[in-house]
N, CA, C and O atoms as a GROMACS GRO file, in nm:
protein
  328
    1MET      N    1  11.846   7.539  10.595
    1MET     CA    2  11.762   7.682  10.639
    1MET      C    3  11.834   7.761  10.727
    1MET      O    4  11.930   7.725  10.795
    2ASN      N    5  11.786   7.864  10.723
    2ASN     CA    6  11.830   8.001  10.757
    2ASN      C    7  11.753   8.064  10.892
    2ASN      O    8  11.647   8.109  10.850
    3LYS      N    9  11.761   8.082  11.006
    3LYS     CA   10  11.690   8.131  11.122
    3LYS      C   11  11.724   8.278  11.128
    3LYS      O   12  11.835   8.322  11.157
    4VAL      N   13  11.594   8.363  11.090
    4VAL     CA   14  11.602   8.497  11.148
    4VAL      C   15  11.517   8.518  11.236
    4VAL      O   16  11.417   8.448  11.252
    5LYS      N   17  11.558   8.654  11.330
    5LYS     CA   18  11.457   8.713  11.418
    5LYS      C   19  11.401   8.804  11.324
    5LYS      O   20  11.452   8.863  11.229
    6VAL      N   21  11.251   8.804  11.382
    6VAL     CA   22  11.145   8.883  11.347
    6VAL      C   23  11.114   8.980  11.475
    6VAL      O   24  11.090   8.931  11.585
    7LEU      N   25  11.116   9.110  11.456
    7LEU     CA   26  11.068   9.213  11.538
    7LEU      C   27  10.948   9.279  11.512
    7LEU      O   28  10.941   9.317  11.395
    8PHE      N   29  10.848   9.306  11.585
    8PHE     CA   30  10.732   9.349  11.572
    8PHE      C   31  10.716   9.484  11.630
    8PHE      O   32  10.720   9.493  11.753
    9PHE      N   33  10.699   9.581  11.564
    9PHE     CA   34  10.671   9.697  11.622
    9PHE      C   35  10.522   9.762  11.624
    9PHE      O   36  10.435   9.742  11.540
   10ALA      N   37  10.511   9.860  11.761
   10ALA     CA   38  10.399   9.912  11.752
   10ALA      C   39  10.267   9.840  11.732
   10ALA      O   40  10.253   9.747  11.812
   11THR      N   41  10.164   9.859  11.645
   11THR     CA   42  10.036   9.796  11.640
   11THR      C   43  10.034   9.648  11.573
   11THR      O   44   9.932   9.579  11.565
   12LEU      N   45  10.160   9.613  11.526
   12LEU     CA   46  10.203   9.481  11.488
   12LEU      C   47  10.224   9.355  11.614
   12LEU      O   48  10.204   9.233  11.609
   13ARG      N   49  10.261   9.424  11.699
   13ARG     CA   50  10.269   9.333  11.837
   13ARG      C   51  10.157   9.251  11.864
   13ARG      O   52  10.158   9.128  11.871
   14ASP      N   53  10.045   9.337  11.882
   14ASP     CA   54   9.934   9.255  11.948
   14ASP      C   55   9.869   9.152  11.842
   14ASP      O   56   9.813   9.057  11.897
   15PRO      N   57   9.864   9.151  11.713
   15PRO     CA   58   9.832   9.046  11.619
   15PRO      C   59   9.925   8.944  11.599
   15PRO      O   60   9.904   8.832  11.552
   16ALA      N   61  10.052   9.004  11.649
   16ALA     CA   62  10.157   8.880  11.598
   16ALA      C   63  10.154   8.794  11.745
   16ALA      O   64  10.187   8.676  11.744
   17GLY      N   65  10.114   8.857  11.866
   17GLY     CA   66  10.129   8.783  11.982
   17GLY      C   67  10.254   8.798  12.056
   17GLY      O   68  10.285   8.742  12.161
   18SER      N   69  10.317   8.875  11.992
   18SER     CA   70  10.460   8.853  12.052
   18SER      C   71  10.537   8.996  12.032
   18SER      O   72  10.476   9.076  11.961
   19LYS      N   73  10.648   9.034  12.079
   19LYS     CA   74  10.728   9.144  12.016
   19LYS      C   75  10.852   9.075  11.934
   19LYS      O   76  10.918   9.153  11.865
   20SER      N   77  10.887   8.950  11.935
   20SER     CA   78  10.961   8.895  11.850
   20SER      C   79  10.950   8.752  11.832
   20SER      O   80  10.921   8.687  11.933
   21ILE      N   81  10.969   8.688  11.720
   21ILE     CA   82  10.992   8.573  11.698
   21ILE      C   83  11.105   8.502  11.579
   21ILE      O   84  11.151   8.564  11.484
   22GLU      N   85  11.131   8.377  11.608
   22GLU     CA   86  11.240   8.334  11.522
   22GLU      C   87  11.168   8.217  11.433
   22GLU      O   88  11.089   8.136  11.481
   23VAL      N   89  11.202   8.221  11.318
   23VAL     CA   90  11.173   8.180  11.196
   23VAL      C   91  11.274   8.091  11.130
   23VAL      O   92  11.392   8.123  11.122
   24ASP      N   93  11.221   7.967  11.080
   24ASP     CA   94  11.319   7.921  10.999
   24ASP      C   95  11.267   7.926  10.871
   24ASP      O   96  11.152   7.890  10.847
   25VAL      N   97  11.365   7.978  10.765
   25VAL     CA   98  11.343   8.020  10.643
   25VAL      C   99  11.426   7.954  10.544
   25VAL      O  100  11.543   7.941  10.581
   26PRO      N  101  11.393   7.900  10.410
   26PRO     CA  102  11.516   7.905  10.326
   26PRO      C  103  11.603   7.978  10.291
   26PRO      O  104  11.580   8.098  10.295
   27VAL      N  105  11.720   7.934  10.247
   27VAL     CA  106  11.820   8.023  10.222
   27VAL      C  107  11.825   8.158  10.103
   27VAL      O  108  11.896   8.258  10.099
   28ASP      N  109  11.728   8.115  10.025
   28ASP     CA  110  11.718   8.233   9.928
   28ASP      C  111  11.580   8.319   9.942
   28ASP      O  112  11.528   8.387   9.854
   29MET      N  113  11.532   8.297  10.085
   29MET     CA  114  11.386   8.362  10.080
   29MET      C  115  11.438   8.522  10.077
   29MET      O  116  11.532   8.585  10.126
   30THR      N  117  11.329   8.550   9.995
   30THR     CA  118  11.328   8.720   9.988
   30THR      C  119  11.198   8.769  10.101
   30THR      O  120  11.096   8.709  10.136
   31VAL      N  121  11.252   8.898  10.138
   31VAL     CA  122  11.139   8.967  10.214
   31VAL      C  123  11.007   8.943  10.203
   31VAL      O  124  10.934   8.914  10.298
   32GLN      N  125  10.962   8.957  10.055
   32GLN     CA  126  10.831   8.922  10.040
   32GLN      C  127  10.788   8.788  10.056
   32GLN      O  128  10.667   8.768  10.069
   33GLY      N  129  10.880   8.677  10.059
   33GLY     CA  130  10.840   8.554  10.110
   33GLY      C  131  10.816   8.553  10.250
   33GLY      O  132  10.710   8.504  10.290
   34LEU      N  133  10.885   8.595  10.318
   34LEU     CA  134  10.881   8.611  10.473
   34LEU      C  135  10.736   8.662  10.479
   34LEU      O  136  10.660   8.598  10.550
   35LYS      N  137  10.692   8.763  10.417
   35LYS     CA  138  10.585   8.844  10.468
   35LYS      C  139  10.470   8.733  10.409
   35LYS      O  140  10.370   8.695  10.471
   36ASP      N  141  10.498   8.702  10.307
   36ASP     CA  142  10.363   8.552  10.272
   36ASP      C  143  10.397   8.445  10.356
   36ASP      O  144  10.311   8.358  10.367
   37LYS      N  145  10.501   8.429  10.419
   37LYS     CA  146  10.501   8.315  10.533
   37LYS      C  147  10.420   8.350  10.664
   37LYS      O  148  10.326   8.284  10.711
   38LEU      N  149  10.474   8.465  10.713
   38LEU     CA  150  10.413   8.517  10.846
   38LEU      C  151  10.282   8.547  10.805
   38LEU      O  152  10.216   8.510  10.902
   39ALA      N  153  10.174   8.608  10.690
   39ALA     CA  154  10.076   8.599  10.664
   39ALA      C  155   9.997   8.471  10.683
   39ALA      O  156   9.883   8.481  10.729
   40ARG      N  157  10.050   8.342  10.650
   40ARG     CA  158  10.015   8.227  10.652
   40ARG      C  159   9.994   8.193  10.780
   40ARG      O  160   9.882   8.188  10.830
   41ASP      N  161  10.121   8.165  10.851
   41ASP     CA  162  10.145   8.158  10.976
   41ASP      C  163  10.075   8.206  11.071
   41ASP      O  164  10.050   8.121  11.157
   42TYR      N  165  10.014   8.351  11.099
   42TYR     CA  166   9.992   8.432  11.186
   42TYR      C  167   9.865   8.488  11.104
   42TYR      O  168   9.888   8.589  11.038
   43PRO      N  169   9.741   8.439  11.097
   43PRO     CA  170   9.639   8.497  11.008
   43PRO      C  171   9.583   8.657  11.038
   43PRO      O  172   9.514   8.727  10.964
   44LYS      N  173   9.630   8.685  11.160
   44LYS     CA  174   9.584   8.798  11.248
   44LYS      C  175   9.666   8.927  11.159
   44LYS      O  176   9.620   9.038  11.133
   45LEU      N  177   9.813   8.866  11.120
   45LEU     CA  178   9.892   8.969  11.039
   45LEU      C  179   9.867   8.978  10.902
   45LEU      O  180   9.932   9.050  10.827
   46ARG      N  181   9.774   8.904  10.868
   46ARG     CA  182   9.785   8.901  10.701
   46ARG      C  183   9.751   9.033  10.635
   46ARG      O  184   9.818   9.065  10.537
   47GLN      N  185   9.654   9.112  10.677
   47GLN     CA  186   9.641   9.237  10.651
   47GLN      C  187   9.742   9.353  10.642
   47GLN      O  188   9.760   9.428  10.547
   48ALA      N  189   9.801   9.352  10.757
   48ALA     CA  190   9.952   9.428  10.781
   48ALA      C  191  10.044   9.400  10.691
   48ALA      O  192  10.095   9.499  10.638
   49MET      N  193  10.089   9.272  10.648
   49MET     CA  194  10.166   9.226  10.567
   49MET      C  195  10.158   9.318  10.439
   49MET      O  196  10.267   9.355  10.396
   50GLU      N  197  10.044   9.362  10.372
   50GLU     CA  198  10.056   9.417  10.274
   50GLU      C  199  10.090   9.559  10.257
   50GLU      O  200  10.079   9.604  10.143
   51THR      N  201  10.125   9.630  10.342
   51THR     CA  202  10.183   9.749  10.386
   51THR      C  203  10.275   9.744  10.503
   51THR      O  204  10.270   9.850  10.566
   52VAL      N  205  10.350   9.662  10.551
   52VAL     CA  206  10.439   9.672  10.649
   52VAL      C  207  10.565   9.737  10.571
   52VAL      O  208  10.588   9.717  10.452
   53LEU      N  209  10.637   9.814  10.652
   53LEU     CA  210  10.761   9.845  10.643
   53LEU      C  211  10.879   9.763  10.701
   53LEU      O  212  10.881   9.744  10.823
   54VAL      N  213  10.978   9.711  10.624
   54VAL     CA  214  11.076   9.626  10.689
   54VAL      C  215  11.227   9.659  10.668
   54VAL      O  216  11.272   9.718  10.570
   55ALA      N  217  11.292   9.617  10.767
   55ALA     CA  218  11.407   9.670  10.779
   55ALA      C  219  11.516   9.553  10.800
   55ALA      O  220  11.499   9.490  10.904
   56ILE      N  221  11.609   9.519  10.733
   56ILE     CA  222  11.704   9.388  10.776
   56ILE      C  223  11.828   9.452  10.819
   56ILE      O  224  11.890   9.533  10.750
   57ASN      N  225  11.871   9.403  10.962
   57ASN     CA  226  11.983   9.452  11.014
   57ASN      C  227  12.009   9.596  11.022
   57ASN      O  228  12.113   9.659  11.005
   58ARG      N  229  11.874   9.640  11.054
   58ARG     CA  230  11.867   9.773  11.072
   58ARG      C  231  11.879   9.879  10.943
   58ARG      O  232  11.908   9.997  10.967
   59GLU      N  233  11.860   9.841  10.828
   59GLU     CA  234  11.851   9.920  10.712
   59GLU      C  235  11.741   9.906  10.646
   59GLU      O  236  11.738   9.789  10.607
   60TYR      N  237  11.641   9.966  10.609
   60TYR     CA  238  11.546   9.938  10.510
   60TYR      C  239  11.562   9.866  10.368
   60TYR      O  240  11.646   9.882  10.280
   61ALA      N  241  11.439   9.773  10.379
   61ALA     CA  242  11.451   9.649  10.274
   61ALA      C  243  11.335   9.660  10.172
   61ALA      O  244  11.220   9.666  10.214
   62PHE      N  245  11.352   9.662  10.079
   62PHE     CA  246  11.238   9.593   9.960
   62PHE      C  247  11.183   9.489   9.967
   62PHE      O  248  11.228   9.420  10.058
   63ASP      N  249  11.094   9.437   9.904
   63ASP     CA  250  11.039   9.304   9.901
   63ASP      C  251  11.106   9.215   9.817
   63ASP      O  252  11.068   9.098   9.822
   64GLU      N  253  11.212   9.249   9.729
   64GLU     CA  254  11.274   9.158   9.674
   64GLU      C  255  11.415   9.115   9.726
   64GLU      O  256  11.490   9.031   9.677
   65ALA      N  257  11.431   9.183   9.822
   65ALA     CA  258  11.578   9.166   9.903
   65ALA      C  259  11.597   9.041   9.971
   65ALA      O  260  11.521   9.004  10.060
   66ILE      N  261  11.693   8.976   9.932
   66ILE     CA  262  11.708   8.802  10.007
   66ILE      C  263  11.760   8.846  10.144
   66ILE      O  264  11.836   8.939  10.172
   67LEU      N  265  11.705   8.765  10.215
   67LEU     CA  266  11.723   8.753  10.377
   67LEU      C  267  11.874   8.700  10.422
   67LEU      O  268  11.898   8.581  10.401
   68PRO      N  269  11.955   8.766  10.471
   68PRO     CA  270  12.092   8.719  10.460
   68PRO      C  271  12.073   8.642  10.606
   68PRO      O  272  11.984   8.666  10.686
   69GLU      N  273  12.172   8.549  10.619
   69GLU     CA  274  12.185   8.428  10.725
   69GLU      C  275  12.197   8.520  10.870
   69GLU      O  276  12.260   8.618  10.911
   70ALA      N  277  12.089   8.417  10.923
   70ALA     CA  278  12.073   8.507  11.075
   70ALA      C  279  12.064   8.632  11.105
   70ALA      O  280  12.115   8.688  11.202
   71ALA      N  281  11.979   8.691  10.995
   71ALA     CA  282  11.926   8.844  10.993
   71ALA      C  283  11.836   8.872  11.119
   71ALA      O  284  11.786   8.783  11.189
   72GLU      N  285  11.826   8.978  11.136
   72GLU     CA  286  11.755   9.044  11.229
   72GLU      C  287  11.654   9.137  11.148
   72GLU      O  288  11.682   9.247  11.100
   73VAL      N  289  11.514   9.064  11.141
   73VAL     CA  290  11.429   9.156  11.054
   73VAL      C  291  11.308   9.229  11.144
   73VAL      O  292  11.231   9.179  11.225
   74ALA      N  293  11.320   9.343  11.105
   74ALA     CA  294  11.243   9.445  11.165
   74ALA      C  295  11.122   9.500  11.097
   74ALA      O  296  11.130   9.570  10.996
   75MET      N  297  10.989   9.461  11.164
   75MET     CA  298  10.868   9.505  11.065
   75MET      C  299  10.799   9.647  11.133
   75MET      O  300  10.777   9.649  11.254
   76PHE      N  301  10.775   9.731  11.072
   76PHE     CA  302  10.674   9.820  11.138
   76PHE      C  303  10.570   9.862  11.033
   76PHE      O  304  10.571   9.851  10.911
   77PRO      N  305  10.462   9.923  11.137
   77PRO     CA  306  10.345   9.930  11.030
   77PRO      C  307  10.359  10.100  10.994
   77PRO      O  308  10.412  10.188  11.062
   78PRO      N  309  10.291  10.107  10.860
   78PRO     CA  310  10.329  10.231  10.831
   78PRO      C  311  10.290  10.375  10.884
   78PRO      O  312  10.181  10.391  10.939
   79VAL      N  313  10.378  10.481  10.868
   79VAL     CA  314  10.372  10.577  10.964
   79VAL      C  315  10.335  10.705  10.894
   79VAL      O  316  10.407  10.746  10.804
   80SER      N  317  10.221  10.775  10.932
   80SER     CA  318  10.188  10.916  10.857
   80SER      C  319  10.201  11.050  10.982
   80SER      O  320  10.175  11.055  11.103
   81GLY      N  321  10.230  11.106  10.924
   81GLY     CA  322  10.254  11.251  11.012
   81GLY      C  323  10.231  11.383  10.954
   81GLY      O  324  10.229  11.410  10.834
   82GLY      N  325  10.214  11.457  11.046
   82GLY     CA  326  10.167  11.610  10.976
   82GLY      C  327  10.250  11.706  11.012
   82GLY      O  328  10.232  11.821  10.972
   0.00000   0.00000   0.00000
């Protein structure tokens, strides 16, 4: 198993119930796999996981990216500006 730290920003903190959590995941888990796991484990986050932006170790990542060992995974709601 691989332990990753997940950081929640902005409007994701309330439904997550915390600003960060540590999660045990399989060694070959992808970003999408983590999002699916969080949606199951934290039902209030389910809808947000469909549009969340993800960074692994401070670099944006796509759904198919594999989570490195002891990664720091940051999750942000989509941002719009004008």
